[in-house]
N, C-alpha and C positions, 0 to 999 in steps of 0.2 A: 383453755387447754385443748379443746376439741379442734379449734382452728389450727393450732400448732401441729397436731397429729396429722390432719388432712394436708397441710402445707408440706410437712416433712415427707409424706408419702409421694405427693405430687412432684416435688423437686428431686427426690431420689430416683423415682421412676423415669422422669424426663432426662435427668443427667445421665443415667445408665444407658438409655436408648440413644442419646446424642453421641456419647463417647464411643459406644460400640459401632454405631453407624459410621462415624468418621474414621474409626480404626479400619473399617472395611475398605475405605479409600486409601488410607495411609499405608497399610501393609503392602498391598500390591504395588503401590507407587514406589515404595522403598525397594521391593524385590526387583522391579524393573529399572532401578537406579535413576529414579526421577526425584528431583529435589522438592522437598516439602518445606515451605518457608514458615508456615504457621499451623498450629493445631490448637483450636480453641473450643472450649465449652462456653456457650452463650456468645453473644456478639460484643466486640470491643470497640464500639463506635467512639472515637475520640480518646478513650482511655480504657485501661484494663484494671480489674480488681487485683489480679495476680498474674505474673508472667516470669518465665525463666527460659533463657536460651540454652539449649543443649545441642552441641554440634551445629548443624545448619538450620535447625528447626526451633522456632520460638513456641513454647507451650504456655497456655494461659487460660484464665477465666475472665470472660467479659461481664459487663454489668447488665446487659439486656437479655433476659432469659427467653428468647424467641427461637432458639435453635443453637447451632454451632457450625463450625466449618474447618476444613483444612485448605490452606492456600498452596496450590501446587504451581510451581514455576512453569511459565509458558502456557498457561491455560486461561481462557476467557471465562471468568467466573464472576461471583458477586463483588470481587474487589475492583473489577473494571480497570485493571492496571494497563492502560494504553501505552505508557512509556516503555514498559518491558516488552510489550508485543511489537513495538516499532523497531526494536533492535533485531539483529540477525539471530535466527534460532540457534540455541546452544544444545550440545549433546544431552545435557541433564534435564532439558525441558520437556514438558508434556507433549508439546506440538511436534517434537522431533522423534517421538516414539512411534513404532508401527501402529496401525489402526487397531489391530487385535489386542495389543497391550493397553491402549487407551480405553478400549471397550471393557476390558477386565477391571481396570481401575475404576471406571464409572459405575459398573455393576456391583462392585464390592460392597458398597453401603447397604443396598437393598438386600443383597444376598445374606449379609450378616443379620439384618432385621428378620428375615424369614427363618433363618437357622436358629436364631435366638428364641423365637416364638415356639418352634418345634421342640427345642431343648427344654424350655420351661414346661411345656405340656407333658413331655416325657418324665421330667423330674417330679411334677405334681402327681402324675399317675402312680409313680413308684412310692412317693412319700406319703401322699394323702389318700390315695385310692379314689374311688368315685362314689359319692353319696347321691342317691336319687330316689324318687317316689314312683313306683310302678303305677301306671294309669288305672290298673285294676283295683288299687287301694281306695280309689274315690268311689266307694259303694253308694254314697248318697249324692254323687255328682259334684259339679263345680260351684264356685261362687262367682257371680258376675259382679265385678268390682267397679264398674263405671257406667254412666248413662250411655256412653257410646256403645258399649257391649250390649246393652238392652236394645238400643236402636237397630243394631245389626241383626238382632233376632235371637241372641243367646239368652237363656233363662237359668237362674240359679236352680240347681238340681239336674241340669243337663249332664250327660256323660259324653265326653269327647271320644268319638270312635275313630275318625280318620281325617287327615288334613291333606287336601289335594290327592286323594285316593290312597295315601300311605297310612297304614294302621299306626295309631299312637301307642307306643309301648311305655315310654318314660314321660310322665306328665311334665317334668321340668322343661323338656324340650318343646312342648306344645305352645307355651306362652309366646315365645319369640317367632316360631314358625308361622303362627296365624297372621302376623303382621305382613308377611310377604306371600300369603296364600291367596288362592282364588276361591276356594270353597272349603267348607268344614261339614262333616257329617256328625250329627249328635244323636244320642238316644234320649228320647223324652217320653216318659210314661210308657216305656216298652216299645215305642215306635221310632224308626229311624227317620230323621229329617235332615235335609240338605240346606245349609246356609250359604248363600252366595255372597261373597265379600266384594265391596266396591273397589275400583282401581285407586281411589283416593283415600283408602283406609288409613294410611299413615297420617295424612293431613287431618282426618277426623280425630285420630288419637292425640295428635299434637295439639289440636284445638280444645280438647277436653281437659278436665282438671286432673285426671289420673292417666298415667302411661300404661298401666296394666289392665287388660280387658277382663281376664279371668284369673282365678287363683283357686287353691284348695280351700274348702270351708273350714273355718275355725270357730271355737266357742267364743262368747263375749267375755273377755277378760278386761277388768278395769285397769286403765293406765293412769289416769288422773281425773279427779273430780273438779269440774269447772267451778270457779268462784261463785257464779250465780246459781249453781245447782242446789236443790233442796235435799239431795242424796248424800249428805255429809257422813252418814253412817257407813257408807261403802268405803272400802280401803283398796289401795293399789294391789293388783294381783288377785282380787276377788274374781271368781269365775261364776257367772250367772247360769245356774243349772235349771231353774224353772221360773216362770213369770206368770202370774194370774192363774196358777194351777196347771199350766201347760209346760211340759218338759221342753227345754230349749237347749238342744244339743249344739246348735250353731248360732253365731251372732246374727245372721240374717233372720232367724226366727224371733229373736229378741226385738230386733228393729221392726219387724212386721207387726208384732203384738202392740208395741208402743205406739205405732201410727194410728191404731184403732182405739186407743185408750187415753186420749188427750185430757189433761187436767184431772187425772185420777191417780190415786195411790193404790198400788197393787202389792199383794203378797208375793214374796220371792224367796228362793233358796239359793244361797251362794256357797261355793266351795272356798273355804278360807283355811289355810294351813292344813289341808287334807281333811278338814271337818266340814260337814254340812251345817250352815248357819241360816236360820230363818230371819228374814229382814223385810222391811217395807221399802218399796221403790216408788218414787213419785215421777209421773210422766208430765212434762210441762205442756203448755198450750200449743206447742209446735209438734207434739207427738214424739218428743225426744227425752232422753234420760239426763242430759246435761253432763255427759261423761265422755272422756277420750278413751277409746279402746286401745289395748296394748297388743302387740304381736307375740305369737308363741314361738319358742325355740323348737327345734326338731325333737329334743329330749322331752320337752313338756308335752308335745302332741303324742309322743309314744307312751309317755307315762299315763296320760288320760285314756289310752287305748284306742285313740281315733285312727291312727295310721301306723303302719310298720314300714319304716324307711329301709332301703336296701343299701348296703355298702359293699362294693367290689374291691378287693385287695389285689394288687398286682406285684409279681416278682420283678426283679431287675430287667430281665429280658422280655417279660410280658409287657412291661410298661412302654417299650419302644413302639410296637404297632398301635397301641392304644393312644399314646401321645401324638403319633403321626396322624392318626385318623381324626383326633380332636383338632389338631392344627389345620388339617385339610378342610374340615367342616367350617372352622372359623374363617378361613381364607375365602371359601365359597360364599359363606354368609355375608362377609363384608363386600364381596363382589356384587351380591344382590342389593345390598344397601346403596352402593355407589351407583348402580344402574338405576335404582329408584330415585336417587338424588338428581340424576341428570335426565329424568323423565318428568317434566313439569306437571303432567296430569296427576301424578301420585301425591304431589304436595310435600314430598319428603325433604325437599330443599329447605323447608321452613324449620326443620329440626337440626340443620347444620349448626354446630356450635364451635366456639373458639376455646381459649384457654380456661375460661370459667367453667364451660361445660365439662372439660376434662378434669378440672379440679373437683367438680361436684360429684363425680362418680366414685371418688375415694371415700371410704367410710370414716366416721368420726372416731372410731376406736381402731387400734392397730391390729391388723390381721395379716400375717405373712401369706396365708393362702389366698386371700382376696387381693393382696398387693401383687403377687406374682401372676394371678389370673388377669388382672387389669393390665399389667405390664406386657404380658404376651399379646393381648388384644391390641394395645397401642402399638406394639412392634409391628404387627401385621398391617395396621392402618398406615403407619409411617412408611413401610415398605411399598405398599400399593400406591399411596399418594405420590411417593418419589418416582414411581415408574410412569406416571402420567406424562404423555408426550408434550410437556410444556417447557419451552426454553427457560433456563435458569434452574430447572429441576434435573435430577439425574436422568429421568426419562427423556428429556429434551436433548441432552447430550448424546444419549444412546441412539436416539432417532437419527441425528445427523451423522453419527459414526457408522450406523448401519447403511445409511445412504452412501457414505464414502466407500465402504467395503464393497457394496453391490455395484456401484457405478464407477469406482476407482477415480472419483473426482472429489477433491476435498473442498468444502465450502470456504470461501475467503474469510479472512479475519474480520473484515468490515461487515460481512453478512452476519457472522457469529456475534459481533458486538451489538448489531441492531436487533438480532433475535433475542439476545440476552436482555436488552432493554424492554422489549415487548413482553418477555417472560416475567420480568420484575413487575411490570404494570399489572399483568394478570394475577400474579401472586399477591400483590398488595390489595387488589380488588377482592380476591377471595378471602384474604385475612380480615379486611374491613367488613365484608359481608358476614363472615362467621362470628366475629366478635360483636358486630352490630346486632346479630341475632341474640347473642347472650344478653346484651343491654336491653333490647326490646322485651325479651321474656322476663328479665328481672323487674322491669317497670310495670308491664301489663299482665303478667301471669304470676302474681304473688300468691 
């Protein structure tokens, strides 16, 4: 059932983005009386799953879910229709329209992608508000959640003060900002310390087992007892409150005690159904409990009195500047990611993923809030990627159209055909690289 939910979200989001992107080309084409021969969701190589012709346009769904397209008459595109291009230009064809109209048609798709993302963020601000954790709530500091974090110099209990000189107010924003930062100031034992981050930080994170460097500290809650564990008396959702006579407010304290008590059975107190229950916990020869820890919900953390999360509600008109600011930050953030990807020294290119990577970011349970947030991010990604000046992408067409407008010289059809072929080779190479990365990570990073 989980796979069905993930797949449903993936296909719904992808279909929505493709249809709206292609509508961005379709509508201005129609407004400028340009004939649109096909409007397809997914690619219809050899055959279509569904198709119906209405007027001069054939609408359909292809069988290959790698995108979608509109086929505009008199345009050198993925159809590579050389026979049509060999005939004299017709008034309804793309090539017969003024350059400014062709530019608007080509920019329509990415414009819709960006507008969609901002509309989603505005709607989410109005409907859901904003839930966040103030940095000041982490009175006992952060948890370092990976070996990479330790190697960089972070320590559990550190308080994040500033990232690249900017004071951290909302802790939720700190986790991603660190990945693209140069330095972080932390407070440790009352003293400020500066941690300089390496240029290949993203590569280090991608090479590690966990993608998250830091997180808020949580108690140790039992998720599942391993079959080989001797701690069968423990039950899921038990919260370990003390171990060997020491209060254990956080999971890292439980783990630290266990490492020093190998092959010992210790007295413990767990919180079970809101009652304190004394119990014995055995530590194995590796200094572990033989348990899988569970994550806490926001409500559970608040119920235990650990953190007070803040929620900002927005009225209809208030949601507009909030959503626009969120969209702007996401757009700038993706720009930083793209810059890192094209900077080999960062190693960020190793994290480039294909369709499996996109599929994996959707949750196993249905959440409209998460769905719309992911869809907005993907819409920005799709818009930016399509603006890249690569022939066969919208950005490639825009590049040649701008050249034509500035120089008043139109590139020949032969040149455009050759450029389109080069663009296809580049796109196929990128597609193979991205999905090859998915396969490599699936095999070697299980």
